C-alpha positions in Angstrom: 33.4 -62.0 -211.9 36.9 -61.5 -213.5 38.4 -63.9 -211.0 35.8 -66.6 -211.9 36.4 -66.0 -215.6 40.2 -66.5 -215.0 39.6 -69.7 -213.1 37.3 -71.1 -215.9 39.9 -70.1 -218.6 42.6 -71.9 -216.7 40.5 -75.0 -216.3 39.7 -74.9 -220.1 43.4 -74.6 -221.0 44.2 -77.5 -218.7 41.4 -79.6 -220.2 42.5 -78.8 -223.8 46.1 -79.6 -223.0 45.1 -83.0 -221.7 42.8 -83.7 -224.6 45.5 -83.0 -227.1 48.5 -84.5 -225.3 50.7 -86.3 -227.8 51.5 -90.0 -227.4 54.5 -91.9 -228.6 55.6 -95.6 -228.7 58.9 -97.2 -227.8 59.6 -100.8 -228.8 62.2 -103.5 -228.5 62.9 -106.4 -230.9 65.5 -109.1 -231.0 65.7 -109.6 -234.8 67.7 -112.9 -234.6 70.9 -112.8 -236.6 69.9 -109.9 -238.9 73.1 -110.5 -240.9 73.9 -109.3 -244.4 76.6 -111.9 -244.7 77.7 -115.0 -242.8 80.2 -114.6 -239.9 82.8 -117.0 -238.5 80.4 -118.3 -235.9 77.0 -117.6 -237.6 77.0 -119.3 -240.9 74.0 -117.8 -242.7 72.6 -114.4 -243.5 69.0 -113.2 -243.1 66.7 -114.4 -245.8 64.4 -112.0 -247.8 61.4 -113.7 -246.2 62.7 -113.3 -242.7 63.6 -109.6 -243.4 60.0 -109.0 -244.7 58.5 -110.5 -241.6 60.7 -108.3 -239.3 59.5 -105.3 -241.2 55.9 -106.4 -240.9 56.3 -106.8 -237.2 57.8 -103.4 -236.8 55.2 -101.7 -239.0 52.4 -103.4 -237.0 53.7 -101.5 -233.9 54.4 -98.2 -235.7 57.0 -97.3 -233.1 58.6 -93.9 -232.7 61.8 -95.4 -231.2 62.9 -99.1 -231.5 65.8 -100.9 -229.9 67.1 -103.8 -231.9 69.1 -106.7 -230.7 71.2 -109.2 -232.8 71.8 -106.7 -235.5 74.6 -107.5 -237.9 76.9 -104.9 -239.5 76.0 -101.2 -239.9 75.2 -102.1 -243.6 72.5 -104.5 -242.3 71.1 -101.9 -240.1 71.0 -99.3 -242.9 69.4 -101.8 -245.2 66.6 -102.4 -242.7 66.2 -98.7 -242.2 66.0 -98.0 -245.9 63.5 -100.8 -246.4 61.3 -99.6 -243.6 61.4 -96.1 -245.1 60.3 -97.4 -248.5 57.3 -98.9 -246.8 56.4 -95.8 -244.9 58.3 -96.0 -241.7 61.0 -93.3 -241.7 63.6 -93.4 -238.9 65.9 -90.4 -239.6 68.0 -91.0 -236.5 69.9 -94.1 -235.6 72.7 -95.4 -233.4 74.8 -98.6 -233.4 76.9 -100.0 -230.6 79.8 -102.5 -231.1 80.9 -104.5 -228.1 83.3 -107.4 -227.9 80.9 -109.7 -229.7 81.9 -109.1 -233.4 78.8 -110.9 -234.8 75.7 -109.2 -233.4 75.1 -105.8 -232.0 72.6 -103.4 -230.3 71.1 -100.7 -232.4 68.5 -98.0 -232.1 66.2 -96.4 -234.8 64.3 -93.2 -233.9 61.8 -90.9 -235.5 62.8 -88.4 -232.8 66.1 -86.5 -232.6 68.8 -88.3 -230.7 70.4 -85.3 -229.0 73.1 -87.1 -227.1 74.6 -90.6 -227.0 76.8 -92.4 -224.5 77.7 -95.9 -225.7 79.0 -98.3 -223.0 81.5 -100.7 -224.6 84.4 -101.1 -222.2 82.7 -102.1 -218.9 84.3 -105.0 -217.2 83.6 -107.2 -214.1 85.4 -109.9 -212.2 84.1 -113.5 -212.0 86.0 -116.2 -210.2 89.2 -114.2 -210.5 88.8 -113.7 -214.3 88.0 -110.4 -215.9 85.0 -110.2 -218.3 83.8 -107.5 -220.6 80.1 -106.8 -221.3 79.8 -108.7 -224.6 77.4 -106.4 -226.6 77.7 -103.2 -224.7 74.8 -100.9 -223.9 73.3 -98.2 -226.1 72.4 -95.0 -224.2 70.5 -92.2 -226.0 68.9 -89.0 -224.9 65.9 -88.6 -227.1 63.8 -85.5 -227.7 60.2 -86.6 -228.0 58.8 -83.0 -227.9 60.1 -79.5 -227.4 59.9 -79.9 -223.6 60.0 -83.7 -223.3 63.2 -85.7 -223.3 64.0 -89.1 -222.0 67.0 -91.5 -221.8 66.8 -94.8 -223.5 69.2 -97.6 -222.4 69.2 -100.7 -224.6 70.8 -104.0 -223.7 71.3 -107.5 -224.9 72.7 -109.6 -222.0 74.7 -112.8 -222.1 72.7 -115.7 -223.6 71.7 -118.7 -221.6 74.0 -121.0 -223.6 76.7 -122.7 -221.6 80.3 -121.4 -222.0 83.5 -123.1 -221.1 85.1 -120.3 -219.0 82.3 -119.2 -216.7 78.8 -120.0 -215.4 76.5 -118.4 -218.0 74.0 -117.1 -215.3 76.8 -115.6 -213.2 78.2 -113.9 -216.3 74.8 -112.5 -217.1 74.5 -111.3 -213.4 77.8 -109.5 -213.8 76.5 -107.7 -216.8 73.3 -106.9 -215.0 75.2 -105.3 -212.2 77.0 -103.1 -214.6 73.7 -102.1 -216.2 72.2 -101.3 -212.8 75.2 -99.2 -212.0 74.6 -97.1 -215.1 70.9 -96.7 -214.1 71.9 -95.7 -210.5 74.3 -93.0 -211.9 71.3 -91.4 -213.6 69.3 -91.4 -210.3 72.3 -89.8 -208.5 72.4 -87.0 -211.0 68.6 -86.6 -211.1 66.2 -88.5 -208.9 63.4 -87.7 -211.4 65.3 -89.0 -214.4 63.0 -90.3 -217.2 64.6 -93.6 -218.1 63.5 -96.4 -220.4 65.6 -99.5 -220.0 64.8 -102.2 -222.5 66.0 -105.1 -224.6 66.7 -108.8 -224.5 67.8 -109.6 -220.9 67.9 -113.3 -221.5 66.3 -114.2 -218.2 63.0 -114.5 -216.4 61.7 -112.0 -213.9 62.5 -114.2 -210.9 66.2 -114.5 -211.8 69.0 -112.8 -209.9 70.0 -110.8 -213.0 66.5 -109.4 -213.4 66.1 -108.6 -209.7 69.4 -106.7 -210.0 68.3 -104.6 -212.9 64.8 -103.9 -211.6 66.2 -102.9 -208.2 64.2 -102.1 -205.1 63.0 -99.3 -203.0 62.6 -95.7 -204.2 64.3 -96.3 -207.5 62.8 -99.6 -208.4 62.0 -99.9 -212.1 58.5 -100.6 -213.3 58.0 -103.7 -215.5 55.5 -102.8 -218.3 55.0 -106.5 -219.1 53.5 -106.2 -222.6 51.1 -109.0 -223.5 48.9 -110.0 -226.4 45.7 -108.1 -227.0 43.5 -111.2 -227.2 40.7 -110.3 -224.8 42.4 -111.5 -221.6 41.4 -109.1 -218.8 41.0 -111.1 -215.5 43.2 -110.1 -212.6 46.0 -112.2 -211.4 45.1 -115.5 -209.6 46.4 -115.6 -206.9 46.8 -111.8 -206.7 50.5 -111.8 -205.9 51.2 -113.5 -209.3 51.1 -111.7 -212.7 47.9 -111.9 -214.7 47.4 -115.1 -216.8 47.6 -113.3 -220.1 50.0 -114.2 -223.0 53.2 -112.3 -222.3 56.0 -114.7 -223.5 58.5 -113.2 -226.0 60.9 -116.0 -226.9 60.6 -119.6 -228.2 63.5 -122.0 -227.6 63.2 -124.8 -230.1 65.6 -127.2 -228.4 63.4 -127.4 -225.3 60.1 -126.5 -227.0 59.6 -123.8 -224.4 58.2 -120.3 -224.4 59.5 -117.6 -221.9 59.4 -113.9 -221.2 63.0 -112.6 -221.5 62.4 -109.3 -223.3 61.5 -106.2 -221.3 60.6 -102.5 -221.2 61.4 -101.1 -217.8 60.7 -97.6 -216.5 62.0 -95.3 -213.9 59.4 -93.9 -211.5 59.3 -90.5 -213.4 58.9 -92.3 -216.7 56.2 -94.6 -215.3 54.0 -91.6 -214.7 53.9 -91.0 -218.4 53.2 -94.6 -219.3 50.0 -95.6 -221.1 49.3 -99.2 -220.1 46.5 -99.6 -222.7 49.0 -98.9 -225.5 51.5 -101.5 -224.3 51.4 -104.9 -225.9 52.9 -107.7 -228.0 51.6 -107.6 -231.6 49.9 -110.8 -232.8 51.7 -111.4 -236.1 50.8 -114.5 -238.2 53.9 -116.7 -238.7 55.9 -114.3 -236.5 58.7 -117.0 -236.2 59.7 -116.5 -239.8 61.3 -113.2 -238.7 62.8 -114.1 -235.4 62.7 -116.5 -232.4 61.6 -113.5 -230.4 58.5 -111.4 -230.6 58.6 -107.6 -230.4 57.2 -105.6 -227.6 56.0 -102.0 -227.5 54.9 -99.5 -224.8 53.1 -96.2 -225.2 53.7 -92.9 -223.4 52.0 -89.5 -223.1 54.0 -86.3 -223.3 53.1 -84.3 -220.2 
C-alpha cells in the first residue's frame, strides 16, 4: 500500500510540474537603421513614427529576450529600451556589440539575467587572398531563464546582399557563416547537449551555401523554427519534401518588389527539445513596414 501511495505521489508531482512549467519567448528583429543621428553613409535618423511601430511590433510579441539588428549607437538602444519600459516592457539587462561596421550594430535586450557574455568582434577570414573581418560581429550571451535553466544565445547580422567592389558578396557572407558555425561547433565540443539559440538576420535564403553552413548536418544540425503568420494556414507541405505553404517571409526588398525569408531562429538539438512550435510565429502588424523593411520573428520555449 505504501509503495502504491509513493508511486501515485510521484506521478502527481510529475503531472503538476508539467502543468505549471514556465514558458518564455525569444525574438529577433532587424529594426532598419535605428539611428538617433545620421552617419557618414546613412543619412537619416529613425522617425518618431518608425520608432513607435518598432515598439508596437515588439510589444505584440511580448518577448523575454530579443536580438536586434541594425541598431545605431548605444544611446539609440537605451532610448528604445526606456521607451519600451514606459509602455510596460521592461528589459533590465542588455548587451551591445560593435564590429567594424561603425553605422549599425547587433544588440540584445533581456528580461532575464545575462550571466555571461562573449562578444565576437575580431574574427577574420581569407577570401581570394584578402583578409576580411566579420563586419558586425556576433553577440553571445549566457542567459538564465530560471534557477535551473540557462541557455546560450548567439545573435548575428551577416553581410548584406548588396554588391561590394572588393569581393563577391555571397562569398563574403559565406566566410562570415563559416566563422559563426565554428563558434557553434566549439560549444558542441565543450558540451554535446549545449542549449543554443542562434538567431538574427542572415541575409540569405535557406538553400544558400551560407545557410547550409550555419545549419550544419548530422548529429549537431540546427533546427530551423521557421516562424510564420498565424492566419489559419495548417495544411502540410505539398510536395512533402518542401516547407508548408504558409506565410513565412520576413523581408521586403523594394528595388525588386520581392519578399524573402532571411531572418531565422535556429536551435541546437538540446534546445529544440524545449521548443514550443505553437508559440512560434510572425506577428501580423498593420503597416509593419513603417517600422522596418523586416518583420520580427518569435519562438517560444518551455523550461524543463
